[in-house]
Each structure stands twice: as structure tokens, then as C-alpha cells.
C-alpha positions as CSV (number, residue, x, y, z in Angstrom):
1,M,16.7,-32.9,52.7
2,S,13.6,-30.9,51.9
3,V,12.9,-29.0,48.7
4,D,13.2,-25.8,50.7
5,E,16.7,-26.6,51.9
6,R,17.8,-27.3,48.2
7,E,16.4,-24.0,47.2
8,A,18.2,-22.3,50.0
9,A,21.6,-23.6,48.8
10,P,21.3,-23.9,45.0
11,D,25.0,-23.4,44.2
12,Y,26.0,-26.3,46.4
13,Y,23.6,-28.8,44.8
14,E,24.4,-27.7,41.3
15,Y,28.1,-28.2,42.0
16,R,27.4,-31.6,43.5
17,D,25.3,-32.7,40.6
18,A,27.9,-31.5,38.1
19,G,30.5,-33.5,40.0
20,R,28.4,-36.6,39.6
21,R,28.2,-35.9,35.8
22,W,31.9,-35.6,35.3
23,P,32.7,-39.3,35.2
24,F,30.0,-39.8,32.6
25,V,31.4,-36.9,30.5
26,L,34.9,-38.3,30.8
27,L,33.6,-41.8,29.7
28,V,31.9,-40.3,26.6
29,I,35.1,-38.4,25.7
30,A,37.2,-41.6,26.2
31,I,34.8,-43.7,24.0
32,G,34.9,-41.0,21.3
33,F,38.7,-40.9,21.4
34,L,38.8,-44.7,21.0
35,V,36.4,-44.7,18.1
36,V,38.4,-42.0,16.3
37,A,41.6,-43.8,17.0
38,G,40.2,-47.1,15.9
39,S,38.9,-45.5,12.7
40,G,42.3,-44.0,12.1
41,I,44.1,-47.3,12.6
42,L,41.6,-49.0,10.2
43,W,42.2,-46.3,7.6
44,V,45.9,-46.7,7.8
45,Q,45.6,-50.5,7.5
46,R,43.5,-50.1,4.4
47,Q,46.2,-47.8,2.9
48,I,48.9,-50.5,3.7
49,N,46.9,-53.5,2.6
50,P,44.0,-52.4,0.3
51,P,40.9,-54.6,0.6
52,G,39.6,-56.6,-2.4
53,D,41.5,-58.4,-5.2
54,A,44.7,-57.0,-6.7
55,G,44.5,-55.4,-10.1
56,P,46.3,-56.2,-13.3
57,A,50.1,-56.1,-13.7
58,V,51.7,-52.7,-14.3
59,R,55.1,-52.1,-15.8
60,L,56.7,-49.3,-13.8
61,T,59.9,-47.4,-14.9
62,V,62.0,-45.8,-12.2
63,A,64.2,-43.2,-13.8
64,P,67.8,-42.6,-12.6
65,G,67.9,-40.0,-9.8
66,M,64.3,-40.5,-8.7
67,S,63.8,-40.0,-4.9
68,T,61.6,-42.1,-2.7
69,S,59.0,-39.3,-2.9
70,D,59.2,-39.3,-6.7
71,I,58.7,-43.1,-6.7
72,A,55.9,-42.9,-4.2
73,A,54.1,-40.4,-6.4
74,L,54.6,-42.6,-9.5
75,L,53.2,-45.6,-7.6
76,E,50.1,-43.7,-6.6
77,Q,49.6,-42.3,-10.1
78,E,49.7,-45.8,-11.6
79,G,47.2,-47.1,-9.0
80,I,49.7,-49.5,-7.5
81,I,49.3,-47.9,-4.0
82,V,46.6,-45.9,-2.5
83,S,48.6,-43.1,-0.9
84,A,52.1,-41.8,-1.7
85,D,52.4,-40.2,1.8
86,I,51.6,-43.4,3.5
87,F,54.2,-45.2,1.4
88,K,56.9,-42.7,2.3
89,Y,56.2,-43.2,6.0
90,Y,56.1,-47.0,5.5
91,A,59.4,-46.9,3.6
92,K,61.0,-44.8,6.4
93,L,59.7,-47.0,9.2
94,T,60.6,-50.3,7.5
95,G,63.9,-49.1,6.2
96,I,63.5,-49.7,2.5
97,G,66.9,-49.8,0.8
98,S,68.0,-47.9,-2.3
99,I,65.8,-48.4,-5.3
100,E,67.6,-49.3,-8.5
101,A,66.6,-47.5,-11.7
102,G,64.9,-49.6,-14.3
103,D,61.6,-51.5,-15.0
104,Y,59.5,-53.2,-12.3
105,T,56.3,-55.3,-12.7
106,L,53.8,-54.6,-9.9
107,E,50.1,-55.1,-9.4
108,K,47.5,-52.4,-9.0
109,K,46.1,-52.1,-5.4
110,S,49.2,-53.9,-4.0
111,D,50.0,-54.5,-0.3
112,L,52.9,-52.2,0.6
113,S,55.0,-55.0,1.8
114,D,54.8,-56.6,-1.6
115,V,55.7,-53.3,-3.3
116,K,58.7,-53.0,-1.0
117,K,59.8,-56.5,-1.8
118,V,59.6,-56.0,-5.5
119,L,61.5,-52.7,-5.4
120,E,64.2,-54.1,-3.2
121,G,64.6,-57.1,-5.5
122,G,66.0,-54.9,-8.2
123,A,64.8,-53.8,-11.7
124,A,64.0,-56.2,-14.4
125,K,66.7,-56.6,-16.9
126,A,66.3,-55.2,-20.4
127,E,66.6,-58.6,-21.9
128,D,63.7,-60.1,-20.0
129,D,61.1,-61.8,-22.1
130,R,57.4,-61.1,-21.8
131,V,54.3,-63.3,-22.2
132,T,50.7,-62.1,-21.9
133,I,48.0,-64.6,-20.8
134,P,44.4,-63.4,-21.4
135,E,41.5,-64.6,-19.3
136,G,39.6,-67.8,-20.1
137,L,42.2,-69.8,-22.0
138,T,42.9,-73.5,-21.6
139,L,46.3,-75.0,-21.1
140,P,46.9,-75.8,-24.8
141,K,46.2,-72.2,-25.8
142,I,48.5,-70.9,-23.0
143,A,51.2,-73.3,-24.0
144,A,51.0,-72.0,-27.6
145,L,51.4,-68.4,-26.4
146,V,54.5,-69.4,-24.3
147,G,55.9,-71.0,-27.5
148,E,55.1,-68.0,-29.6
149,Q,56.1,-65.2,-27.2
150,L,59.0,-66.6,-25.2
151,P,62.0,-67.4,-27.5
152,G,63.7,-70.7,-26.7
153,R,60.7,-72.2,-24.9
154,S,58.6,-75.0,-26.4
155,A,54.8,-75.1,-26.3
156,A,55.0,-78.9,-26.2
157,K,57.4,-78.8,-23.2
158,F,55.3,-76.2,-21.3
159,L,52.2,-78.3,-21.8
160,E,54.0,-81.5,-20.7
161,V,55.1,-79.8,-17.5
162,A,51.7,-78.3,-16.9
163,K,50.1,-81.7,-17.0
164,S,52.8,-83.6,-15.1
165,G,52.3,-82.4,-11.6
166,A,55.9,-81.0,-11.5
167,V,54.4,-77.6,-10.6
168,R,51.5,-77.6,-8.1
169,S,49.2,-75.0,-6.6
170,Q,48.6,-75.0,-2.9
171,Y,44.9,-75.3,-3.7
172,Q,45.3,-78.3,-6.0
173,P,43.7,-81.4,-4.6
174,P,45.8,-84.6,-4.0
175,G,46.0,-86.8,-7.0
176,A,45.4,-83.9,-9.5
177,T,48.3,-83.4,-11.9
178,S,47.0,-80.9,-14.4
179,I,47.5,-77.3,-13.5
180,E,44.4,-76.3,-15.5
181,G,42.6,-73.4,-13.7
182,F,45.6,-72.4,-11.6
183,I,47.4,-70.0,-14.0
184,L,46.6,-66.3,-13.3
185,P,45.9,-64.4,-16.5
186,E,48.3,-61.4,-16.7
187,T,51.5,-60.2,-18.3
188,Y,54.7,-62.0,-17.0
189,F,58.3,-60.8,-17.4
190,V,60.7,-63.7,-17.2
191,S,64.4,-64.0,-17.4
192,K,65.9,-65.7,-20.5
193,T,67.3,-68.3,-18.2
194,D,63.8,-69.3,-17.0
195,D,62.8,-72.6,-18.5
196,E,59.2,-73.8,-19.0
197,T,59.0,-75.1,-15.4
198,A,60.2,-71.7,-14.0
199,V,57.7,-69.8,-16.2
200,L,54.9,-72.0,-15.1
201,R,55.9,-71.6,-11.4
202,K,55.7,-67.8,-11.7
203,M,52.1,-68.1,-13.1
204,V,50.9,-70.5,-10.5
205,D,52.5,-68.5,-7.6
206,A,50.7,-65.4,-8.9
207,F,47.4,-67.4,-8.8
208,D,48.0,-68.7,-5.3
209,K,48.8,-65.2,-4.1
210,L,45.6,-63.8,-5.4
211,A,43.5,-66.7,-4.1
212,T,45.0,-66.4,-0.7
213,K,44.3,-62.6,-0.7
214,L,40.7,-63.3,-1.5
215,D,40.5,-65.8,1.3
216,L,39.6,-68.7,-1.0
217,P,39.5,-71.3,1.9
218,G,37.2,-69.1,4.0
219,A,34.9,-68.5,1.1
220,A,34.8,-72.2,0.3
221,A,33.9,-73.1,3.9
222,R,31.0,-70.5,3.8
223,L,29.8,-72.0,0.5
224,K,30.2,-75.6,1.8
225,L,32.5,-76.5,-1.0
226,T,36.2,-77.2,-1.3
227,P,38.6,-74.5,-2.6
228,Y,39.1,-76.6,-5.7
229,Q,35.3,-76.6,-6.4
230,V,35.2,-72.8,-6.1
231,I,38.0,-72.6,-8.6
232,V,36.0,-74.8,-10.9
233,V,33.0,-72.4,-10.5
234,A,35.3,-69.4,-11.3
235,S,36.5,-71.1,-14.5
236,I,32.9,-71.6,-15.7
237,V,32.1,-68.0,-14.7
238,E,35.1,-66.8,-16.8
239,R,33.7,-68.6,-19.9
240,E,30.0,-67.8,-19.3
241,A,29.9,-64.1,-18.3
242,L,30.6,-61.5,-21.0
243,I,30.9,-58.4,-18.7
244,D,32.4,-58.1,-15.2
245,D,29.2,-56.9,-13.6
246,D,27.6,-60.3,-14.4
247,R,30.4,-62.5,-13.0
248,G,29.1,-62.7,-9.4
249,K,25.5,-63.3,-10.6
250,V,26.6,-66.2,-12.8
251,A,28.4,-67.7,-9.9
252,R,25.2,-67.3,-7.8
253,V,23.2,-69.1,-10.5
254,I,25.7,-72.0,-10.3
255,Y,25.5,-72.2,-6.5
256,N,21.7,-72.0,-6.6
257,R,21.5,-74.9,-9.1
258,L,23.9,-77.0,-7.0
259,D,21.8,-76.4,-3.9
260,D,18.6,-77.3,-5.8
261,K,20.3,-80.5,-7.2
262,M,19.7,-79.1,-10.7
263,Q,22.0,-79.8,-13.7
264,L,24.2,-76.8,-14.4
265,Q,23.5,-76.9,-18.2
266,M,26.4,-74.6,-19.0
267,D,27.4,-74.4,-22.7
268,S,30.9,-73.5,-21.7
269,T,31.4,-77.0,-20.2
270,V,30.2,-78.6,-23.4
271,L,32.7,-76.6,-25.4
272,Y,35.5,-77.7,-23.1
273,A,34.4,-81.3,-23.5
274,I,34.5,-81.2,-27.3
275,G,37.7,-79.1,-27.4
276,R,36.4,-75.8,-28.7
277,E,37.4,-72.4,-27.3
278,G,35.6,-69.1,-27.2
279,K,31.9,-68.4,-27.2
280,D,30.8,-70.7,-30.0
281,N,27.1,-71.7,-30.2
282,V,26.4,-75.2,-28.9
283,T,24.1,-77.5,-30.9
284,L,21.7,-80.1,-29.5
285,D,24.0,-82.8,-30.7
286,D,26.9,-81.2,-28.9
287,R,24.9,-81.4,-25.7
288,K,24.6,-85.1,-26.1
289,I,28.3,-85.8,-25.8
290,N,29.2,-88.4,-23.2
291,S,31.7,-86.6,-21.0
292,P,31.9,-85.7,-17.3
293,Y,32.4,-82.1,-18.4
294,N,29.0,-82.1,-20.2
295,T,26.8,-80.5,-17.5
296,F,23.7,-81.1,-19.6
297,I,24.1,-84.8,-18.7
298,A,26.5,-85.1,-15.8
299,P,25.2,-83.9,-12.4
300,G,27.0,-81.3,-10.3
301,L,30.2,-79.6,-11.2
302,P,32.6,-80.9,-13.8
303,P,35.6,-82.8,-12.5
304,G,38.0,-79.9,-13.0
305,P,38.4,-76.2,-14.2
306,I,37.6,-75.5,-17.8
307,S,39.7,-72.3,-18.2
308,Q,42.0,-70.0,-16.3
309,P,39.7,-67.6,-14.3
310,G,40.8,-64.0,-14.1
311,P,40.7,-61.9,-10.9
312,K,37.1,-60.7,-11.5
313,S,35.8,-64.2,-12.1
314,L,37.6,-65.5,-9.0
315,Q,36.2,-62.6,-7.0
316,G,32.7,-63.4,-8.3
317,A,33.0,-67.0,-7.3
318,V,34.4,-66.2,-3.9
319,A,31.9,-63.5,-3.0
320,P,28.7,-63.8,-5.1
321,P,25.8,-61.5,-4.5
322,A,22.6,-62.8,-2.9
323,G,19.9,-63.8,-5.3
324,D,17.5,-66.6,-6.2
325,W,18.4,-66.7,-9.9
326,L,18.4,-70.0,-11.7
327,Y,18.6,-68.9,-15.3
328,F,20.4,-66.3,-17.4
329,V,20.9,-65.4,-21.0
330,T,22.5,-62.5,-22.9
331,T,19.9,-59.9,-23.7
332,D,21.9,-56.7,-24.6
333,V,24.5,-56.0,-27.2
334,S,26.8,-54.8,-24.4
335,G,27.0,-58.5,-23.3
336,R,24.8,-57.9,-20.3
337,S,22.6,-60.9,-19.3
338,S,19.2,-61.0,-17.7
339,F,18.8,-63.2,-14.6
340,T,15.7,-64.8,-13.3
341,A,14.4,-67.6,-11.1
342,N,11.3,-68.0,-13.2
343,Y,11.5,-70.4,-16.2
344,N,8.8,-68.7,-18.2
345,Q,10.6,-65.4,-17.8
346,F,13.8,-67.1,-18.9
347,L,12.0,-68.2,-22.1
348,R,11.0,-64.7,-22.8
349,D,14.6,-63.5,-22.2
350,V,15.8,-66.2,-24.7
351,A,13.3,-64.8,-27.3
352,V,14.9,-61.4,-26.8
353,C,18.3,-62.8,-27.2
354,E,17.3,-64.6,-30.4
355,A,15.5,-61.5,-31.8
356,K,18.7,-59.4,-31.3
357,G,20.9,-62.1,-32.8
358,L,22.8,-62.7,-29.6
359,C,22.0,-66.4,-29.3
């Protein structure tokens, strides 16, 4: 049809062109709806199962007469859940039972299914015992705390069980009996009837739960290591890094050195080899000790964990930031370290560390 004919019947052609555009318009609307719906579903999933590692344990007290709405608000206030409203809907949909008044131990940023399970399990009894395990301790130190803080339990018996293989982590390699590295540092509330084995089982189960949530196997595969080796790295990070912001970077230094076939040269492994805790200075003679844990002499990673890594150190080992760093040293009174791939820069950083009395 000619241009003159189109001009003679403009309404007809505008209607026909508009009709051709409608399928495209509908497609755009449909795609927009799906994007919005998908974003909404993802948002709800993040409220139910928050991303990242769980936080520290929290002691929550449910007072007599509190409603589900009251409890939901308390859970949100304590940082255990993200949204009180989502929890109320979740409780209604999943049919949560009556919640007993009393004390409960929950973790910050918990999965709603875990919160529901704890609340339905009933409140902790007033006579429950408590033991607090700080980050970075070794098995003997933890055994001592169990003996000190849990009446009727023996440090010697706990240590014996911890080295016997009677309690195992799902991430423990075949043949390994010591549970070093597989106790999650946090506060535990245990019944007076729980013996040393039951107490240790709680601690290892808590570690396994966190490691699974952080996808330890997937991270190990990406790093071309075993899950056990990543835990060893996390245990070194726990003893080497002084602030949380540095934990991932310390892990990256370890991985870079392994990739470059360099000795790790970590003082924390020497301290473990000679049986010293804390952040003590290591002498040149200390670094000559003949031990597979002495990374100034032995190549690669030590044969096992050197401490109990906390959530931040495990997270740093599982998901370290990108970087070419090979060296680090504390250069600030806050505990912050300077990281570099250049040895000469590292020597300058060491001079700063010494000048500030940090080395």
C-alpha cells in the first residue's frame, strides 16, 4: 500500500500498529511481575534463613503470659531473627506449639526452623550449668574450663574423651582421634546429668552446624583443599589475627603461600609446638624446634588444628578476600595489621611494629 493510502486512513494503521505492540507490552509487564515476585521470594527466604554465619549464643527469657507476638518482638530485639512479622507468619504456617516460659539459648541470625525447634523443645531448667569457651583455646585449656565451671565434671576425663575419638565431627578425617579444632567457642548450657562426653558432643555438634551453614565442603573444593585443611587454616587465623577485619586477609596470606610453595612461617604454630598459649613472642631458638607444627621448618600446613576457631575465623578461612599478600605484621595499637606482597615493604612494616612496641 502506498504512502498516500496510509495517510488517507491514519486511524486504521495506528490501531493496527498498536495491536502489534500489545504482545510486546504484555511480555514486558509479565517479565516485570516475575522479577518483582522473584525478588520478594528471595527477600522472604533471607528473612527465614539469613545468609552468612550465625552469631554468638544469646540467653533469651520468655516471661509467663507472653504471646507469640511478644516473643517474636523479643527475638527480633535480641538479633536472633531478622523480622518479628515474618516469624509470626512462619509460626502460624508451621503450627508452632505453645512456648514454655523460661530461659532459652539461641544464636543471633538463626534460621527460623532452628528457632522453632529450640522453643518447642522447652525452656532450660534453672539448675542447668554453664560453661563459656573463648576463641583460640586448645583442648587442655578447654578441659580446664569444663573442670572449673561445670560442677561434677573432670578436666582430665573431658580431655581423655576429647582425644579418644569417642566424639567425632562429621568433618574429621578418618584416623584422627583428637577433636582439636572442632569445638565451637561459645557459651553452653548443659544439664547436670550431662557427663563429659555429652558436654563435648554439644560443642562439636555446634561446630558442625556452623561449618555446614558456611558450606565448608564447597569452600574447600573451591580452594582445592580438604574441609579438614580449611579448618586447620581457620585455627591458625584465630591465633594470628588480632581483629576481625584482618581474619580473611590472614587466611588469604596462608593460601597464597601454599600456592607459591612457601613455608607458612607462622609464630602461632611454633607456640603450639612448644605448648605455649596466647600471643607470646617467639624467639629464634623457638623457631628451630623439630616439630611438624613448626611452619618455619616443616612445609605446608601443620598436621592438625592449633586452636578452636571462632565463627569469624572460620568465615575468613571459608571466604577470604582476593589479594596477592604474602606478608603481614601488626602496625597499629588497635591490633590492625599491614599486608603486602613486597618483602621490602614488609621489612618497613616490621620496623613500624618494633618502633611502636608491638613486636
